C-alpha positions in Angstrom: 1.9 -2.4 5.1 4.5 -2.4 7.9 7.7 -3.4 8.9 9.2 -5.1 12.0 10.8 -2.0 13.3 7.1 -0.3 13.3 5.0 -3.0 14.4 5.0 -2.0 18.2 5.0 1.7 17.4 2.2 2.5 14.3 0.6 -1.1 13.4 -0.3 -1.9 17.1 -2.6 1.7 16.8 -4.4 0.5 13.6 -5.2 -2.8 15.1 -6.2 -1.6 18.1 -8.3 1.3 16.4 -10.2 1.3 12.9 -8.9 -2.3 12.3 -10.4 -3.6 14.6 -13.7 -2.6 12.0 -12.5 -4.5 9.3 -13.2 -7.7 8.1 -10.2 -8.9 7.6 -7.2 -7.4 8.7 -3.7 -8.3 7.9 -0.3 -6.6 7.9 2.0 -7.1 5.5 5.5 -7.1 6.7 9.1 -8.2 6.4 8.5 -10.7 8.8 5.5 -12.9 10.1 3.7 -12.1 13.7 0.7 -13.6 14.8 -0.1 -10.9 17.2 -0.9 -8.5 14.2 -1.2 -10.9 12.2 1.2 -10.2 10.0 1.8 -12.0 6.8 5.5 -12.1 5.2 6.3 -10.6 2.2 9.8 -10.7 0.9 11.2 -7.8 -0.9 14.1 -5.9 -0.6 13.4 -2.9 2.0 13.6 0.5 0.8 10.9 2.6 -1.3 12.2 1.7 -4.2 10.5 -1.8 -3.7 7.3 -0.6 -2.4 5.4 -1.3 -5.6 6.8 -5.2 -5.6 5.7 -5.1 -2.0 2.2 -4.5 -2.9 1.5 -6.3 -5.4 3.3 -9.3 -3.8 0.5 -8.5 -0.6 -2.2 -8.0 -2.8 -1.4 -11.7 -4.5 -1.2 -13.2 -1.1 -4.8 -11.8 -0.5 -6.1 -13.3 -3.5 -4.8 -16.6 -3.0 -5.8 -16.6 0.7 -8.6 -14.3 1.4 -10.3 -13.2 -1.6 -13.5 -15.2 -0.9 -13.8 -13.1 2.9 -14.4 -9.7 1.5 -15.8 -8.1 -1.3 -13.3 -5.3 -0.9 -9.5 -4.9 -0.1 -7.7 -1.7 1.0 -4.3 -1.0 1.0 -3.2 1.5 4.2 0.2 2.2 5.5 1.1 1.7 9.1 0.3 5.4 9.8 -3.0 5.5 8.4 -6.5 6.3 9.6 -9.2 5.3 7.8 -13.0 5.9 8.6 -14.6 2.5 7.6 -18.1 3.3 8.0 -17.6 6.2 5.6 -15.2 4.0 3.4 -18.1 1.7 3.4 -20.6 4.0 2.6 -18.2 5.5 -0.3 -18.3 1.9 -2.0 -22.0 1.0 -1.7 -22.8 2.1 -5.5 -20.1 0.2 -6.8 -20.3 -3.7 -7.8 -17.7 -5.5 -6.1 -16.8 -7.6 -9.0 -15.9 -5.5 -11.2 -12.2 -4.5 -11.2 -11.7 -0.9 -9.6 -9.2 0.9 -7.8 -8.6 4.3 -6.3 -6.0 6.3 -5.4 -2.5 7.6 -7.3 0.8 6.1 -8.5 3.5 6.6 -5.9 7.0 8.4 -7.4 9.5 7.0 -5.7 12.9 9.4 -5.2 14.8 7.5 -7.7 12.0 7.2 -10.0 11.5 11.2 -9.3 15.6 12.2 -9.7 15.3 10.3 -13.0 12.1 12.5 -14.5 14.4 15.7 -13.4 17.2 14.8 -15.4 15.0 13.7 -18.4 13.6 17.4 -18.4 17.0 19.2 -17.9 17.7 17.5 -20.5 15.3 17.9 -23.0 15.6 21.6 -21.9 19.7 21.0 -22.6 18.6 20.1 -26.4 16.1 22.5 -27.3 18.1 25.1 -26.1 21.9 24.2 -25.8 23.1 27.5 -24.3 21.2 26.4 -20.7 
């Protein structure tokens, strides 16, 4: 995942280094750019919309590229992956079975909603707080 502002400063380094060892390399961005190549994923800007951007990107990959690779990796433009290690890690898994690695991303807005709910719970338990 990238943005038009970071294509030349970050994404090109992915493309020119570890991206060369990918069977399929696509950059999800807000605009199309054939030099990378990017796919235009139109979602509102900002961290609060990253889940939607990721979901739309995987929809695109499934529709257009699902037969070109066994596995697909979502990585940001500031990520470095040692593809040989990743391939080795995936060896025991069946690519025909649904599988994901990683953790849920919590946006700033979600974090503050969580903090607010914790504070309200504490106030409810101890009204003197």
